[in-house]
NULUM-994761 format. One record per residue: residue number from 1; residue in three letters; x, y, z of N, C-alpha, C, O in turn. Coordinates in steps of 0.05 Angstrom, whole numbers, plus 5000, padded with zeros to 4 digits. Example, Ala and Ser with C-alpha at 12.3 -4.5 7.8 and 13.67 -1.06 7.14 Angstrom:
pos,code,n.px,n.py,n.pz,ca.px,ca.py,ca.pz,c.px,c.py,c.pz,o.px,o.py,o.pz
1,ALA,5264,4886,5156,5246,4910,5156,5264,4934,5156,5285,4934,5169
2,SER,5257,4955,5142,5273,4979,5143,5258,5001,5157,5268,5023,5161
***
This chain:
pos,code,n.px,n.py,n.pz,ca.px,ca.py,ca.pz,c.px,c.py,c.pz,o.px,o.py,o.pz
1,MET,9455,5671,6442,9432,5690,6431,9446,5706,6416,9469,5714,6418
2,THR,9419,5714,6391,9425,5727,6368,9433,5757,6376,9423,5768,6396
3,ALA,9452,5771,6358,9446,5797,6371,9427,5807,6344,9422,5793,6324
4,VAL,9419,5836,6349,9405,5851,6346,9410,5878,6328,9400,5898,6338
5,SER,9422,5880,6310,9424,5902,6294,9418,5929,6293,9397,5931,6279
6,THR,9426,5952,6302,9409,5973,6305,9422,5988,6283,9443,5982,6273
7,PRO,9405,6012,6274,9422,6026,6252,9427,6049,6254,9414,6063,6270
8,SER,9447,6057,6239,9473,6073,6259,9462,6103,6257,9442,6109,6244
9,ARG,9476,6117,6268,9465,6147,6278,9454,6158,6246,9431,6162,6237
10,LYS,9480,6161,6233,9479,6167,6198,9458,6158,6184,9442,6175,6174
11,ALA,9452,6126,6181,9428,6116,6171,9406,6125,6184,9388,6129,6168
12,THR,9400,6131,6210,9375,6140,6213,9369,6163,6212,9344,6168,6214
13,SER,9387,6184,6208,9390,6213,6197,9374,6208,6176,9352,6218,6170
14,ALA,9387,6188,6161,9385,6187,6129,9343,6181,6115,9330,6185,6094
15,MET,9337,6167,6146,9316,6150,6137,9297,6179,6144,9281,6186,6127
16,ILE,9298,6193,6166,9291,6221,6174,9286,6242,6150,9266,6254,6144
17,ALA,9310,6241,6142,9311,6261,6126,9286,6259,6096,9274,6276,6083
18,VAL,9290,6229,6097,9274,6220,6064,9242,6225,6073,9223,6236,6061
19,THR,9243,6208,6105,9210,6211,6114,9201,6251,6114,9179,6257,6106
20,LEU,9213,6266,6119,9212,6291,6129,9204,6306,6091,9184,6319,6086
21,ALA,9221,6300,6075,9217,6303,6041,9196,6295,6033,9185,6312,6019
22,ALA,9181,6269,6035,9158,6261,6039,9129,6278,6035,9113,6285,6017
23,ALA,9134,6280,6061,9116,6292,6078,9116,6322,6067,9097,6337,6072
24,LEU,9134,6328,6056,9139,6360,6060,9122,6362,6027,9103,6377,6022
25,ALA,9136,6343,6007,9126,6345,5988,9094,6340,5981,9080,6349,5962
26,GLY,9087,6321,6006,9059,6319,5999,9046,6347,6010,9026,6357,6000
27,GLY,9057,6355,6030,9048,6383,6032,9045,6396,6019,9022,6403,6014
28,ALA,9066,6406,6008,9073,6429,5978,9050,6415,5952,9043,6429,5933
29,ALA,9044,6392,5953,9018,6380,5930,8996,6388,5941,8978,6401,5930
30,TYR,8998,6380,5964,8965,6393,5968,8958,6427,5965,8939,6439,5953
31,ALA,8978,6435,5978,8982,6470,5976,8971,6474,5956,8948,6483,5955
32,VAL,8986,6470,5934,8986,6482,5905,8961,6461,5883,8959,6465,5858
33,ARG,8945,6439,5897,8920,6436,5892,8908,6451,5873,8904,6451,5849
34,GLY,8900,6474,5902,8874,6495,5892,8866,6487,5880,8868,6464,5872
35,PRO,8846,6512,5870,8820,6509,5853,8823,6487,5825,8843,6482,5812
36,ASP,8801,6478,5823,8799,6461,5799,8797,6475,5777,8773,6483,5777
37,MET,8808,6484,5757,8807,6505,5738,8778,6495,5722,8758,6508,5719
38,ARG,8782,6474,5715,8752,6469,5690,8723,6468,5698,8703,6459,5688
39,TYR,8730,6482,5727,8697,6485,5733,8689,6515,5750,8668,6526,5758
40,VAL,8723,6522,5751,8724,6557,5741,8711,6571,5730,8720,6567,5708
41,PRO,8693,6587,5727,8675,6597,5707,8696,6626,5697,8715,6635,5710
42,GLU,8686,6635,5672,8697,6657,5664,8702,6684,5675,8683,6698,5667
43,MET,8719,6700,5692,8708,6716,5705,8721,6747,5697,8744,6751,5689
44,ALA,8709,6761,5700,8709,6790,5691,8728,6801,5694,8737,6804,5716
45,ALA,8741,6813,5670,8776,6825,5671,8783,6834,5698,8803,6823,5707
46,ARG,8772,6850,5713,8788,6868,5725,8771,6858,5752,8753,6841,5751
47,ALA,8779,6871,5780,8755,6861,5799,8745,6889,5806,8758,6909,5796
48,VAL,8722,6892,5823,8703,6901,5821,8716,6925,5864,8729,6911,5879
49,MET,8713,6940,5869,8723,6962,5878,8702,6972,5895,8698,6996,5892
50,MET,8689,6961,5910,8665,6972,5922,8665,6994,5937,8687,6995,5948
51,ALA,8652,7012,5942,8646,7036,5957,8666,7035,5985,8682,7054,5987
52,ASP,8666,7018,6003,8676,7017,6026,8699,6991,6021,8700,6974,6038
53,GLY,8711,6989,6004,8739,6981,6005,8745,6959,5999,8768,6951,5994
54,HIS,8721,6943,5997,8728,6916,6001,8721,6905,5963,8706,6916,5947
55,THR,8734,6883,5958,8743,6880,5933,8725,6846,5931,8723,6828,5947
56,ILE,8714,6848,5902,8697,6820,5900,8699,6818,5868,8695,6839,5855
57,TYR,8705,6794,5856,8710,6784,5837,8683,6769,5822,8674,6747,5829
58,VAL,8672,6784,5801,8652,6781,5785,8652,6764,5764,8670,6770,5748
59,GLN,8635,6742,5755,8634,6725,5742,8624,6739,5704,8600,6744,5698
60,LYS,8643,6743,5687,8639,6755,5663,8609,6753,5646,8602,6771,5631
61,PHE,8591,6729,5651,8575,6721,5635,8552,6706,5664,8558,6691,5683
62,GLU,8524,6721,5656,8507,6698,5669,8522,6670,5657,8538,6663,5639
63,VAL,8502,6655,5683,8506,6621,5677,8501,6608,5661,8488,6589,5670
64,THR,8505,6607,5640,8498,6597,5611,8475,6563,5614,8474,6551,5635
65,VAL,8459,6555,5590,8446,6533,5604,8468,6509,5597,8466,6488,5609
66,ALA,8483,6513,5583,8509,6493,5586,8518,6483,5604,8519,6459,5607
67,GLU,8533,6508,5626,8538,6504,5655,8523,6496,5675,8531,6486,5696
68,TRP,8497,6501,5667,8476,6492,5690,8467,6458,5687,8459,6442,5703
69,ASN,8474,6455,5651,8461,6426,5645,8491,6403,5657,8491,6378,5661
70,ARG,8510,6421,5660,8529,6401,5666,8529,6400,5694,8540,6379,5701
71,CYS,8519,6419,5720,8512,6407,5733,8497,6382,5746,8504,6365,5762
72,HIS,8465,6391,5725,8451,6368,5721,8456,6337,5715,8443,6318,5725
73,ALA,8479,6335,5694,8490,6314,5686,8506,6307,5707,8510,6283,5708
74,GLU,8522,6323,5732,8540,6304,5747,8528,6306,5787,8541,6306,5808
75,GLY,8488,6306,5780,8481,6296,5801,8474,6327,5820,8458,6324,5838
76,GLY,8482,6348,5816,8476,6372,5826,8468,6379,5826,8462,6387,5848
77,CYS,8453,6391,5802,8425,6404,5797,8395,6382,5794,8398,6360,5783
78,ASP,8370,6388,5803,8357,6366,5793,8342,6372,5768,8330,6352,5760
79,GLU,8340,6391,5755,8333,6385,5734,8352,6404,5712,8369,6420,5719
80,PRO,8341,6398,5681,8356,6408,5651,8352,6434,5653,8338,6441,5672
81,ARG,8358,6446,5642,8359,6474,5623,8353,6469,5591,8370,6457,5578
82,ARG,8331,6477,5580,8345,6482,5545,8338,6502,5534,8316,6510,5539
83,ALA,8356,6516,5516,8352,6524,5502,8342,6534,5483,8343,6520,5463
84,PRO,8329,6560,5480,8319,6552,5452,8324,6547,5430,8348,6550,5426
85,VAL,8307,6535,5404,8325,6525,5381,8342,6541,5364,8361,6531,5352
86,ASP,8335,6564,5365,8356,6579,5350,8377,6593,5371,8385,6616,5365
87,ARG,8386,6580,5393,8400,6596,5410,8423,6563,5418,8416,6541,5425
88,PRO,8447,6572,5416,8471,6553,5424,8459,6547,5462,8454,6564,5478
89,ALA,8458,6525,5464,8469,6515,5497,8490,6543,5517,8483,6557,5536
90,ALA,8518,6540,5499,8538,6559,5510,8543,6577,5508,8564,6588,5516
91,GLU,8514,6590,5490,8516,6621,5495,8483,6629,5499,8469,6640,5482
92,THR,8475,6623,5518,8446,6624,5521,8455,6622,5554,8467,6603,5563
93,PRO,8445,6646,5571,8433,6651,5597,8415,6624,5608,8400,6613,5592
94,ALA,8416,6614,5638,8401,6597,5642,8377,6609,5655,8384,6620,5676
95,THR,8355,6611,5650,8329,6620,5667,8305,6601,5674,8304,6577,5673
96,ASN,8290,6616,5678,8266,6597,5706,8284,6583,5726,8281,6561,5738
97,LEU,8296,6596,5726,8311,6587,5773,8303,6601,5784,8297,6624,5781
98,SER,8301,6587,5802,8288,6592,5830,8307,6597,5847,8328,6585,5840
99,HIS,8312,6614,5872,8327,6616,5895,8337,6598,5901,8361,6600,5904
100,LEU,8321,6565,5907,8327,6547,5919,8345,6526,5894,8364,6511,5899
101,ASP,8329,6534,5860,8359,6520,5844,8378,6530,5850,8394,6513,5857
102,ILE,8383,6547,5852,8414,6559,5851,8427,6552,5871,8451,6549,5866
103,GLU,8416,6546,5908,8427,6541,5929,8437,6510,5908,8461,6507,5909
104,GLN,8424,6494,5896,8437,6473,5889,8461,6475,5878,8481,6469,5892
105,TYR,8465,6486,5845,8491,6499,5837,8514,6507,5844,8537,6504,5834
106,LEU,8500,6523,5873,8522,6532,5894,8536,6508,5901,8557,6502,5891
107,ARG,8525,6495,5918,8544,6466,5928,8544,6453,5906,8564,6444,5916
108,TRP,8542,6446,5891,8554,6433,5864,8581,6452,5855,8604,6442,5855
109,ILE,8579,6471,5850,8605,6486,5838,8629,6492,5856,8652,6493,5847
110,ASN,8621,6495,5893,8640,6497,5906,8652,6472,5910,8674,6467,5917
111,ARG,8631,6457,5904,8652,6432,5918,8666,6416,5893,8682,6398,5898
112,ARG,8658,6424,5867,8669,6416,5843,8703,6431,5837,8723,6421,5826
113,SER,8699,6460,5849,8722,6472,5842,8739,6476,5857,8762,6481,5850
114,ARG,8728,6475,5885,8746,6475,5917,8755,6508,5913,8777,6519,5914
115,HIS,8729,6518,5910,8732,6550,5909,8704,6562,5915,8684,6557,5902
116,THR,8705,6576,5934,8675,6594,5951,8667,6612,5932,8678,6634,5933
117,PHE,8648,6609,5913,8626,6626,5899,8604,6636,5911,8594,6620,5926
118,ARG,8592,6660,5909,8571,6657,5918,8556,6677,5902,8569,6689,5884
119,LEU,8530,6683,5906,8512,6708,5898,8518,6732,5907,8524,6733,5931
120,PRO,8519,6757,5891,8517,6776,5905,8497,6793,5918,8473,6796,5910
121,SER,8506,6804,5937,8484,6823,5953,8464,6843,5938,8466,6839,5914
122,ARG,8449,6858,5942,8435,6872,5927,8460,6905,5925,8465,6918,5905
123,ALA,8467,6907,5949,8483,6929,5939,8500,6923,5931,8509,6943,5919
124,GLU,8517,6904,5928,8534,6896,5906,8521,6897,5884,8521,6917,5869
125,TRP,8508,6872,5880,8491,6885,5849,8495,6909,5840,8511,6914,5823
126,GLU,8482,6923,5848,8471,6956,5841,8504,6968,5842,8506,6987,5827
127,TYR,8520,6963,5851,8547,6971,5849,8559,6963,5824,8561,6977,5803
128,ILE,8567,6940,5826,8575,6924,5797,8557,6933,5763,8567,6936,5741
129,ALA,8536,6936,5770,8508,6948,5752,8508,6985,5738,8496,6996,5719
130,ARG,8533,6998,5766,8530,7027,5772,8533,7039,5744,8520,7060,5745
131,ASP,8542,7036,5720,8551,7040,5698,8537,7036,5676,8542,7049,5657
132,VAL,8515,7014,5675,8509,7006,5651,8473,7009,5643,8458,7008,5623
133,MET,8473,7012,5676,8439,7012,5680,8423,7047,5671,8432,7070,5676
134,PRO,8405,7040,5659,8391,7065,5650,8385,7091,5667,8401,7102,5652
135,ASP,8381,7100,5674,8379,7126,5688,8357,7120,5693,8346,7100,5683
136,GLU,8342,7141,5714,8313,7130,5724,8300,7150,5708,8305,7174,5714
137,PRO,8274,7143,5681,8266,7161,5675,8261,7186,5688,8267,7190,5711
138,ASP,8247,7205,5671,8231,7228,5686,8206,7223,5681,8198,7216,5659
139,PRO,8192,7228,5702,8162,7225,5706,8144,7231,5678,8151,7249,5663
140,ILE,8126,7218,5673,8115,7229,5643,8091,7254,5655,8084,7271,5640
141,PHE,8081,7253,5683,8057,7257,5699,8063,7275,5723,8072,7262,5741
142,THR,8062,7298,5729,8081,7317,5752,8059,7306,5772,8067,7304,5795
143,ASP,8035,7300,5768,8011,7297,5792,8022,7274,5809,8025,7253,5797
144,PRO,8029,7276,5841,8037,7262,5855,8011,7236,5853,8024,7216,5850
145,GLU,7985,7229,5852,7975,7221,5846,7969,7213,5822,7946,7211,5813
146,LEU,7989,7208,5809,7993,7196,5773,8013,7180,5772,8015,7165,5752
147,SER,8029,7180,5790,8062,7166,5801,8059,7139,5786,8075,7130,5769
148,TRP,8033,7127,5796,8037,7092,5786,8033,7098,5754,8045,7082,5739
149,ALA,8018,7118,5744,8019,7114,5716,8043,7132,5703,8043,7135,5678
150,SER,8061,7143,5716,8092,7145,5702,8098,7118,5709,8091,7103,5691
151,ALA,8108,7106,5729,8121,7081,5726,8115,7066,5706,8130,7057,5689
152,TYR,8081,7062,5709,8069,7048,5687,8086,7046,5663,8097,7026,5654
153,LEU,8086,7066,5655,8089,7073,5624,8111,7074,5622,8117,7065,5601
154,THR,8141,7085,5639,8166,7082,5637,8179,7062,5632,8196,7060,5614
155,GLU,8170,7041,5650,8181,7020,5658,8186,7002,5623,8179,7012,5602
156,GLY,8199,6975,5626,8202,6958,5599,8220,6970,5577,8218,6969,5553
157,VAL,8245,6987,5598,8270,6995,5576,8275,6973,5560,8276,6967,5536
158,ALA,8279,6961,5588,8297,6931,5576,8279,6919,5557,8255,6919,5558
159,PRO,8297,6905,5536,8283,6881,5525,8281,6854,5535,8296,6839,5548
160,ARG,8256,6852,5525,8242,6816,5541,8254,6789,5528,8253,6767,5540
161,LYS,8265,6793,5501,8276,6773,5489,8289,6772,5505,8298,6789,5520
162,LEU,8296,6731,5502,8318,6722,5511,8339,6733,5491,8327,6741,5471
163,GLU,8372,6738,5488,8388,6746,5477,8411,6719,5490,8412,6705,5510
164,VAL,8424,6720,5467,8456,6704,5476,8467,6724,5493,8458,6746,5497
165,ARG,8493,6710,5503,8507,6731,5512,8530,6742,5500,8545,6731,5484
166,GLY,8531,6776,5514,8548,6793,5499,8535,6806,5488,8546,6819,5470
167,SER,8503,6808,5493,8486,6821,5464,8478,6849,5482,8460,6863,5472
168,PHE,8487,6857,5504,8487,6880,5518,8507,6896,5530,8528,6884,5522
169,SER,8514,6916,5543,8534,6929,5546,8549,6914,5574,8540,6902,5594
170,GLU,8571,6920,5564,8600,6917,5589,8606,6940,5604,8609,6963,5598
171,SER,8607,6927,5627,8622,6958,5651,8652,6955,5644,8666,6942,5629
172,ALA,8656,6977,5663,8685,6978,5666,8703,6959,5669,8726,6960,5659
173,GLU,8693,6938,5686,8714,6919,5692,8705,6894,5680,8709,6870,5686
174,GLY,8690,6904,5661,8688,6878,5641,8663,6855,5653,8665,6831,5650
175,VAL,8644,6867,5665,8619,6852,5670,8598,6860,5642,8595,6882,5630
176,VAL,8585,6829,5636,8567,6835,5615,8544,6832,5614,8536,6812,5625
177,ASP,8529,6847,5605,8498,6839,5611,8480,6846,5623,8457,6839,5620
178,LEU,8493,6864,5643,8468,6866,5666,8452,6879,5666,8436,6882,5684
179,ASP,8451,6895,5636,8428,6912,5627,8411,6891,5610,8390,6901,5601
180,GLY,8414,6871,5605,8403,6852,5590,8369,6844,5590,8352,6859,5600
181,SER,8362,6826,5580,8333,6810,5598,8325,6797,5610,8302,6791,5615
182,VAL,8358,6786,5623,8358,6773,5640,8361,6784,5671,8380,6799,5675
183,TRP,8344,6778,5695,8350,6797,5714,8363,6776,5733,8357,6753,5730
184,GLU,8384,6782,5756,8396,6766,5765,8390,6767,5792,8388,6788,5804
185,TRP,8386,6735,5810,8388,6736,5828,8406,6743,5853,8421,6724,5853
186,THR,8411,6755,5867,8418,6769,5894,8409,6747,5918,8391,6730,5917
187,ASP,8432,6756,5945,8424,6731,5961,8413,6753,5989,8407,6746,6012
188,ASP,8412,6778,5980,8389,6793,6005,8359,6782,6015,8344,6766,6003
189,CYS,8357,6788,6026,8327,6772,6030,8300,6792,6029,8298,6810,6046
190,TYR,8290,6789,6021,8267,6811,6030,8239,6804,6050,8231,6782,6044
191,ALA,8230,6811,6063,8215,6797,6085,8196,6824,6090,8181,6821,6109
192,GLY,8195,6837,6083,8169,6853,6081,8161,6867,6104,8179,6877,6117
193,ASP,8144,6870,6110,8147,6886,6136,8149,6864,6167,8140,6869,6189
194,SER,8161,6842,6158,8169,6822,6188,8202,6835,6190,8214,6832,6211
195,GLY,8213,6847,6172,8244,6855,6176,8258,6834,6177,8254,6814,6164
196,ILE,8275,6840,6191,8303,6812,6188,8291,6789,6200,8284,6789,6223
197,VAL,8291,6764,6181,8282,6741,6185,8304,6716,6185,8317,6716,6164
198,PRO,8311,6694,6203,8331,6677,6191,8334,6668,6159,8312,6668,6147
199,LYS,8355,6661,6145,8355,6656,6124,8336,6633,6114,8326,6633,6092
200,GLU,8334,6617,6130,8316,6591,6127,8288,6596,6128,8271,6578,6123
201,LEU,8282,6619,6135,8250,6623,6132,8245,6646,6114,8222,6654,6111
202,CYS,8277,6664,6098,8265,6681,6076,8248,6674,6064,8247,6651,6055
203,PRO,8224,6696,6058,8211,6684,6036,8209,6693,6006,8191,6684,5992
204,ALA,8228,6711,5995,8228,6726,5977,8263,6739,5982,8272,6748,6003
205,TYR,8277,6736,5954,8302,6749,5951,8307,6775,5932,8309,6766,5909
206,TRP,8309,6796,5931,8320,6805,5916,8329,6804,5883,8345,6786,5877
207,VAL,8323,6819,5863,8331,6804,5843,8341,6835,5828,8326,6855,5828
208,GLY,8363,6835,5817,8374,6858,5803,8364,6863,5767,8366,6843,5753
209,GLY,8356,6882,5758,8366,6880,5724,8352,6910,5724,8355,6925,5743
210,GLU,8335,6919,5697,8322,6944,5689,8311,6955,5713,8312,6979,5710
211,HIS,8300,6949,5737,8298,6948,5757,8301,6928,5780,8305,6904,5774
212,ILE,8301,6938,5813,8302,6919,5831,8282,6911,5839,8268,6929,5849
213,ALA,8274,6892,5840,8244,6878,5849,8251,6850,5868,8270,6835,5866
214,ALA,8230,6849,5886,8235,6825,5907,8219,6796,5892,8201,6796,5876
215,VAL,8226,6784,5898,8216,6755,5879,8208,6729,5894,8222,6710,5885
216,PRO,8189,6720,5915,8190,6687,5929,8210,6670,5919,8215,6666,5895
217,PHE,8221,6658,5939,8242,6642,5940,8239,6613,5912,8255,6598,5901
218,VAL,8213,6617,5912,8205,6586,5898,8193,6596,5871,8178,6582,5857
219,GLU,8201,6622,5864,8189,6626,5837,8217,6623,5813,8239,6633,5816
220,ARG,8207,6608,5793,8216,6611,5768,8212,6630,5746,8231,6638,5733
221,ASP,8186,6639,5741,8176,6650,5719,8160,6673,5734,8136,6669,5741
222,PRO,8172,6697,5738,8163,6720,5751,8136,6735,5741,8119,6748,5753
223,ALA,8139,6727,5711,8116,6740,5689,8095,6736,5694,8080,6755,5688
224,ARG,8079,6705,5708,8067,6703,5707,8043,6702,5737,8024,6688,5744
225,GLY,8063,6734,5751,8049,6743,5774,8066,6727,5806,8059,6721,5829
226,GLY,8085,6726,5793,8106,6718,5826,8125,6734,5823,8148,6729,5814
227,CYS,8114,6760,5835,8133,6780,5837,8119,6802,5857,8100,6817,5852
228,ALA,8139,6799,5891,8137,6804,5906,8128,6838,5912,8109,6849,5922
229,VAL,8152,6844,5900,8155,6878,5903,8162,6887,5865,8175,6873,5849
230,GLY,8152,6906,5862,8168,6916,5835,8149,6901,5808,8132,6882,5810
231,ALA,8160,6918,5781,8151,6897,5761,8162,6881,5757,8187,6880,5759
232,PRO,8142,6854,5747,8159,6834,5738,8177,6825,5725,8174,6833,5701
233,PRO,8204,6807,5728,8225,6817,5707,8222,6786,5691,8220,6764,5702
234,ALA,8221,6793,5658,8223,6776,5644,8241,6743,5641,8237,6723,5627
235,HIS,8257,6749,5658,8273,6723,5665,8294,6719,5679,8314,6731,5672
236,LEU,8296,6702,5700,8311,6699,5723,8332,6678,5719,8328,6654,5721
237,GLY,8363,6693,5710,8384,6674,5719,8403,6681,5742,8389,6692,5758
238,PHE,8420,6680,5747,8442,6694,5758,8463,6686,5746,8465,6669,5728
239,ARG,8491,6708,5765,8520,6694,5764,8533,6700,5786,8522,6713,5804
240,LEU,8562,6690,5788,8571,6685,5803,8589,6707,5814,8599,6723,5799
241,VAL,8594,6708,5842,8614,6739,5848,8632,6708,5872,8622,6689,5884
242,THR,8666,6722,5865,8680,6702,5896,8695,6727,5915,8699,6749,5904
243,ASP,8702,6724,5937,8716,6742,5947,8744,6741,5945,8757,6760,5954
244,ARG,8756,6721,5935,8783,6720,5927,8784,6704,5895,8775,6684,5884
245,MET,8799,6723,5890,8807,6704,5853,8819,6676,5861,8831,6675,5882
246,PRO,8818,6666,5854,8829,6638,5847,8861,6642,5832,8865,6651,5810
247,ARG,8878,6634,5848,8902,6636,5842,8910,6631,5813,8918,6649,5798
248,SER,8909,6606,5805,8908,6606,5774,8902,6618,5756,8917,6623,5736
249,LEU,8875,6626,5760,8864,6647,5750,8882,6682,5747,8894,6694,5730
250,TRP,8874,6686,5772,8895,6710,5771,8926,6712,5754,8933,6730,5739
251,ASP,8938,6691,5763,8959,6681,5742,8958,6698,5706,8971,6716,5696
252,ARG,8933,6679,5697,8925,6685,5662,8912,6711,5670,8897,6715,5650
253,VAL,8909,6724,5679,8886,6751,5682,8926,6771,5677,8932,6781,5655
254,VAL,8946,6772,5705,8972,6777,5698,8984,6778,5672,8992,6796,5657
255,LYS,8983,6748,5672,8998,6744,5635,8978,6762,5619,8990,6777,5603
256,ARG,8961,6762,5619,8946,6776,5589,8946,6804,5589,8944,6817,5568
257,ASP,8948,6814,5613,8956,6840,5614,8982,6851,5607,8986,6872,5595
258,GLN,9000,6836,5616,9037,6838,5605,9033,6836,5583,9036,6859,5575
259,ASN,9023,6814,5555,9019,6812,5536,9006,6833,5517,9014,6839,5494
260,LEU,8986,6843,5528,8973,6873,5525,8997,6896,5524,9012,6904,5506
261,ALA,8992,6902,5552,9022,6919,5545,9046,6918,5542,9062,6934,5551
262,GLY,9050,6896,5526,9084,6889,5515,9068,6895,5482,9081,6894,5462
***
């Protein structure tokens, strides 16, 4: 009868230790994998602390033509966008975008970056922009029956020409161009007299800019008459927010602040 050799208790323990070490190393590698920073956009220098105490992190600039076209090149967004001939794609906000278009971009960047980005709510957008938006102008006419005329004549303070990023104001947290010529989509539904409706049935969303307006979810160019409520915006674009800062990006912010302090 052939003897069957069995590993000694010492050899067995060693094998178990090696297996556990490999498993732990694999788990650690997965844990530290984190977001893919090649897809994480440049975020504002400081978090925005909302009035109710929660914190959000905001993209410094609006999504650019180059960023949008990367989504298109990788199959995430159906249609590309083109910058004006005198504007570089990497510096020009992507515009003529509907809420449906942006939903494609969100699915793509969340998958590629391995991090959750979203559009801000209307309340978040208004709070983010609180320091840079112009005060509401005094009415030209005091007669209540002429309030429509005052609104018509005092609107249009913001320039309507599409400019490269960084052409307008910067908030205290480092968010740029909120007061520029691009109105930014939010994720808050406007349903008119219907009240609250399921998101999949939402007919329009609020956009933030010189004023707040409601725009149909399929609209790309509201200047042609596609504004549900309010004067039509000049250009429709967007920027991203996230509820947690990617750790590797946070490390960069901390290092930058330490260098500035030193």
